[in-house]
N, C-alpha and C positions, 0 to 999 in steps of 0.2 A: 919714136919708140921709147927712148930714154926718158922723155918727159912724162909719158903715160905711166912708166914704171915708178918714176919718182912720185908722180901724183898719187898713184894707188898706194904707195908706201906711206905718204903723208896721211891719206884718208884712213888707212889701216891703223896707223899709230894714234890718230885722233879718236878713231872709234874705240880702240883699246883703252885710251885714257878716259873717254866718256863712260864706257862700260865699267871700267875699274872704279871710277868715281861713284857711279850709281851703286855698284856693289858695296863700296865702303859706306856710302850713305845708308843703304838698306841694312848693312851689318850694324852700323851705329844706331840706327833707329830701332832695330831689333834688340840691341843691347840695352838701350834706354827703356824700351817696353819691359824687357825681362827684369831690369834693375828696379823699375817702379813696381812691378808685380811682386818682386821679392820683399818689398817694403810694405806690402798691403796687409791688411788685417786678415784677409782670407788665407794668404800664404802662411803668415805667422801662426795662425790658430789651427790650420788644418793640414797644410802641406809640410811645413818645416817640423812641427811637432803638434800633436793633437792634444789641445788642452781640454779641460772639462767643458762640455758644450754649454753648461750653465754659465760659464764665465763670459762667453761671447754675448749671451743674452743679457747678463747683468751689465756688461759694458755698454750695450746699446741703450740702456735706460738710465745710466748714471750721468753725473755732471760732466764727465770727461768723454762722453760718447763721440765727440768730434776730434778727439785726440787719438791718433793711431798708435798701435802697439809699439812700433819702433821708436816713437817719440819719447816714451817712458823707459822702455827696456834697453834701448841703445842710445838714446839721448838726441837732443837737437844739436847735432854737431855737423861739421863740414862733410861733404860727399866723400872726399878722399879719406877722412878719418873713419867714416862709416864703412868704406870699402875695406879698410885695414882691419876693422872689427868683425866684419862678416865671417871670415874663416874661423874665428874663435867660437862660433855658434854651430859649427858643423856637427859637434857632438849631439846636439839636439836632433839633427836630421838622422844621425845614426841610431839614436834611441827610437825614433819613429820607425825606422826600417827593421831593427832587430827586435823591437817590442819592449815596452817599458811601462811602468805604472805611472799614470798621470800624476804629476806633482801637485801639492797643495800650496806651493809658494814658488816664487821665482828666485833664481840665483844670478840673474843677468843684469840687474839694475846698475846703471851708471851713477856716479856721484850726483847729488841733487843739483849742483850748479850746471850740469849738462842736460838736465831734463826739467825738473820742477821749476827751477829758477829762470828758465826761459820765459815763463809767464809770471811767476810769483817771485818777488824779491824781498825776503824777510827783513833785510837791513833797513828798508824804508817803510815797512808796515808798522804803524804806531797807533792804530785805532783800536777802540773797543767795539764789540759787536753784541747785539742783543739776540738771545735765543729764547723762543717761546714754544713750549711743548704742552700739548693737551693730552692727558691720560684719562682713561675711563675705567671705573671699577667694575667688578663682576656681580654687582647687585642687580636687582630687577630693573632699576632705572638707568643702569650704566652711568652712574654719577660721575660728573666731570671734575677734574682737578687741573688747574693751569699752573705750570711751572715757568718762572721767568728767571733768566740768568743774564748777567752782563759778563761776557767773556773778554778777558784781557788778552786779546790776540797778539798784539804787536810787541815788538822789542826794537823799535826803529831808532833812527838818529835823533829824533826829538827827545826821546827818553835818555836819561843819563846811564852810565855804565852799571849802576846798581839797580836799574829798573826791573820791575816785575813784569812778567808777561810770558805767554806760552812760547813765543819764538825766542825767548832767552836761551833755550836749549840749542838753538842753531847759531846764534850770535856768539856764544861762548863755546869753548872746546870741551865737549863732553864725550868721553869714550866709554865703551862697555864691552862686556863679554856675554855672549848668549850661547846656550848649549843645545838649542834645537833650531831647526830650519825656519820655523814660523816665528821665532824670537819671542816665544811666550815666557821663557825663563831667562832672567838676567841676574846672575849671581854676583857680578862684579861691576862696579861703576867707578869712574875716575873723572874728576872735574878740575880743570885748570882755568883759573880766572885771569883777568887782564893784568893783575899785579904779579902774576907768576906763581901764585900759591896753588899747590896741588893737594887735593883731598881724595882719598880712596875709601870706598865703601864696599863692604862685603856682606852678602846675605847670610845672616846668622843661622838661617834654617837650611842652608845648602850643606850637603855632605861632601862636597868636593874639597880636597886639600889644596894648598897653595901650589904645589907641584902640578896637580891635575889641572888647575885653572890656567897655568902657563901654556898648556897644550892647545888652548883655544885661541882663535884670532881676536885681537883687540880691534874693535871697530870704532870709527868716528861716527857720532850720531848724525843721521841724515833726516831730511823731511819725512821720507817714507818709512822710517822706523816707527813713527806714530801714525802717519797718514797712509797706512799700507793698503787700505781698502778703497781708495778713491777711484781706481781704475775700473774695477768691477765689484761693487759692493753687494754683499748679501745681507739684507736687513732682517731683523727679527720680525717674523710675521705678525706678532702681536702689536708691534709698532705700526705696521701697515694697516692693521685694523683700526687702531686709534686715529691714524691719519684719515682713513675713509670715513669714520664717524665725524671727525672734526670738519671734514669737507662736505658732509651731508650726503655722501654716496651710500652710507649705511644709515638708515633712519633710527635714531635713538629712541623713538616712540615705541619701537618693537620691544616687548618685554624680554629682558635678559639678552639683549643684542650682543653685548660684549662677552657675556658668559657663554653664549652659544658659539660665538666665533672662536673663543679659546678652546672649547670642547672639540670643534672641528679640526683645529690645528693639531690637537693631541691625537685625534683619531686617524689623521692622514700622515702623521710624522714618519711612519715606517714605510709608506708607499713609495716605491721606486719603479722606474721604467722609462722607456723612450718618451720624450716630451709629447709627441703626437698622440700617445695612448693614454696620457694621464687625465685628459679632459673628461672622457666618459666615466672613468673610474672614480674620479673625485666628485663628479656630478651625482653619481649614485650614492656616495657617502653622504652628501649634503641632503639629498632627497630622503634617505632613510632616517636622517637625524632631525628632519623637519618636525615641527609640532603636529601632533595627531589631531584629527578632526578638521572641520572646515574653517578656513581662515576668514575672519570678518572682512566684509567688502572694503572697508576703509583702510585695511592693512594689507590687502592683496598686492598692491603695487609696491609697497615697502618690502614685503616678503620677497617679491620677484627680484627687486634690486639687491636685497641682501644675498640671495643665492648667487646672482651673477657676479657680484663683487667678491664674494668669498671664493667662488670658483677661480676667478682670475688670480687672486692672491695665492691660493694653494697650488694652482698649476704653475705659476711663475716661480714659486718657491720649491718646486719638486726637483728631484735629482734622479739621474738615470743610473747612477752607481749605488749599490747597496751600502749602507753605513755612512753615507754622506748627507749632510744637511747644511743649513746656513751656519750652524755653530761650528762646522769644520773649518771655516774660514774666519779667524778672529779679526776683529776690527780694533786696533790699538789706540784709536783716537777717542779719548774719553775713558770711562770706567763703569759703564752701566751693565753691559752683558759680559764683558771680558775684563781682565785685570787692567789692561791699557796702562794708564798712568801709574797704577799701583804695582806694576812690575818693578818699579824702582822706588816709588813713594808709598810703599805699603807698610812701613814701620819696621821692616826686618833688616834693612841695609844700614850698618853702623860703621863709623870710622874708628880709628884707634882710641879716640877720646870717648867712645860710646855714644856719640851723637848720631842721630838718624838723619837720612836725607830729608830735607825739610818737607813736611807735609802740612802746608797751610793752605786751606781751601782758597783763601783770598789772593794767593799768588797768581792763580790762573782765572779765577772768576769771583764775582761777589757772592755773598751768601744768598742762596736761592730763595725766592719768594713763592709761596704756594697759595693759591686761592681755591678753596674747596667749595663745591656746590652744596654739599651737605656735610655737616660737622664743623669743627673749628677750622680756622685758617691760620697760617703762620703770620707772624708780625715782623715788621722790619726792625733792624737794629735802631736804637734811639741815639746812636753815636752822632754827634754834631759834626758838621763839615769843618775840617781843619783841626779837629781834636786828635792829638797824638796818642796812639795806644800805648799802654805801659810796656816796659822792656820785656816782660815775660812773654808777650805775644810774638816777639821776634825770635825766641829761642827755637832751635831746630826741632826739639821734641815737644813743642807746645801742644800740638794737636793730640799727641798721645797722652800727655800728662795734665791737660787743662782741667779735667774733672777732679783732680786731686788738689787743685790750687784755688778752688772757689772760696771767696770771702765776700763780705758785704760790699766791698768796693766794686764788684762786678755789676751790682744793681744800678750803679750810677749811669752806666751806658746801656745795659741790656735789660733793665727792668727786673721784675721779680723772677727769681730762679725757680722754674718748675720743670722737673724732668718729665720726659714723655716723648711720644711720637705722633701725637694727635693734633699738633698745632696749638695756637692760642698764646704761646709765649716764645721768647727767643730760643730757649733751651729745649723746646719740644717741636722743632721744625721737622715735619714729616719727610722733607726732602733729604735731610741728613740722618735722622735717627730712626726713620720708619722702615729701614730696609737693611739688608746685609750687602756689603760691597765685595766683589770678587777679590780674593787674595789680599785683603787688607784687614789689619787688626789695630784697634786703638788701645788694646790692653798692653801696658808696658811689660807685664810679667810674661806675656806670650812671646816676647822677643828675646828672652834670656835663655 
């Protein structure tokens, strides 16, 4: 009898241990599943806080489509570190419950070393890269212009401490103050170089006093202060049209193909609504705007492709919330559609000596070359390799003042000086002088 009791007790204890172990295993497995789900894009974008639905679509078609939300917004950090950070995001969940206006920018980015530099390491990037862009005019032939740039991307260990390059901003200590969440406005910049020299620049057009500036946070410049749109970029639809023409998805033999596309973009700019409803609405606009009369047989297929491609571009670029468009989400990398680089390099930020933050195009890229299908084309600089530019080219205000310092010596490198924006000579490059740049002025008087 005693043996049976003892035996039953052992079995009971073993059973309890097994069941307890299974329970702990199930609990652990459930915790892992819950943890993994809390780090998923679905949870981040819809459960924790509801972002603009267009952002998830843009992310899925961007270069970082395989990078999850948490990898950028919380960083590629250890699990324990991630667990410690999670509670700091509960305010996002509360906003979802209580109701809030969907933000246009994120406030939760970790320092670049915790996310961007998990894949990209600026310190060892020392290469240049070539960018080729094809643009099309709104004339009947949709005339083509090809823009070529050599981008001085790197600022790596192979280049010396005084090297030029876009990543100079990360390798050196650059601090700034911004007065808006999207960091469009930068009224104060400070640069500390390796030799310990500190230079402070203030936007002369800003109405903020020194005391008011001190109320704002001083930020260390990070990768995403320029590359802010890499996660879910919203591209200018006109650029998408140019790309479609360059790739042959829109047939340039159609009369006024680019002009028609631009007109459709304007006509649908104010259309908003759920994504699933936009297709029929935009399709009707395209049909109503189509050329009247019967399409020639040889152009019917091209016309069909034009309508299909434009529908895709316009639907993908539509927004469900009224008042929003691609322009509501600035891209600070570059300076074509948004100030970007010119937030600081726009000619308005001066130090105590009256020197502007250096605006020298060749710091970040070479002089752009343009090949035009019709009309004049730009010509390359005739500067010989190894020829040292005169000291005036290195002055901080050179780009603002160069027009006032012209003399016969300029022709030795750049040929005959001919002003204009139609190409054909060094000083009439349409890539430089043929357009207005956002928030940038080359007029020295405008900075006073």
